[in-house]
C-alpha positions as CSV (number, residue, x, y, z in Angstrom):
1,X,53.6,82.2,92.3
2,X,57.0,83.7,92.6
3,X,60.1,81.7,91.8
4,X,62.4,80.7,94.7
5,X,65.3,82.6,93.2
6,X,63.4,85.9,93.3
7,X,64.3,86.3,97.0
8,X,68.1,86.2,96.2
9,X,70.1,89.4,96.8
10,X,71.9,90.2,93.6
11,X,74.6,92.0,95.6
12,X,75.6,88.8,97.4
13,X,74.5,86.1,95.0
14,X,76.6,87.2,92.1
15,X,79.3,84.6,91.4
16,X,82.4,86.7,92.2
17,X,80.9,88.4,95.3
18,X,79.7,85.1,96.6
19,X,83.2,83.8,96.2
20,X,84.7,86.7,98.1
21,X,82.2,86.2,101.0
22,X,82.9,82.5,101.0
23,X,86.6,83.1,101.4
24,X,86.0,85.7,104.2
25,X,83.6,83.4,106.0
26,X,86.5,81.1,106.6
27,X,89.1,83.6,107.6
28,X,87.4,86.8,108.6
29,X,90.2,88.7,106.9
30,X,92.1,88.4,103.7
31,X,94.5,90.6,101.8
32,X,93.8,91.9,98.3
33,X,96.6,89.8,96.7
34,X,95.3,86.6,98.2
35,X,91.7,87.3,97.0
36,X,92.9,88.2,93.6
37,X,94.9,84.9,93.3
38,X,92.4,82.5,94.8
39,X,89.5,83.9,92.8
40,X,91.6,84.4,89.6
41,X,90.5,88.0,89.1
42,X,92.1,91.1,87.7
43,X,92.9,93.8,90.2
44,X,90.3,96.1,88.7
45,X,87.6,93.5,88.7
46,X,88.2,92.5,92.3
47,X,88.3,96.2,93.3
48,X,84.9,96.8,91.8
49,X,83.3,93.8,93.5
50,X,84.9,94.7,96.9
51,X,83.5,98.2,96.5
52,X,80.0,97.0,95.9
53,X,80.1,94.7,98.9
54,X,81.5,97.5,101.1
55,X,78.8,100.0,99.9
56,X,76.2,97.4,100.7
57,X,77.6,97.0,104.3
58,X,78.7,93.3,103.8
59,X,82.4,93.9,104.3
60,X,84.8,96.5,105.7
61,X,87.9,97.4,103.8
62,X,91.0,98.5,105.6
63,X,93.7,100.0,103.4
64,X,97.3,99.7,104.7
65,X,100.7,100.4,103.2
């Protein structure tokens, strides 16, 4: 018998990435500074997690200046 958690997707169900997706589920769009503040992450840490989610096709990143 396999455990119920064996079906979880590690890409999504990691604490920080799940937080990112939870914020985006409410707003559809959020800027980097807002995510960094609300999730209490460093810029580098947030950037890594966003890259993983983008590579997996869960989010789309738009860079503007």
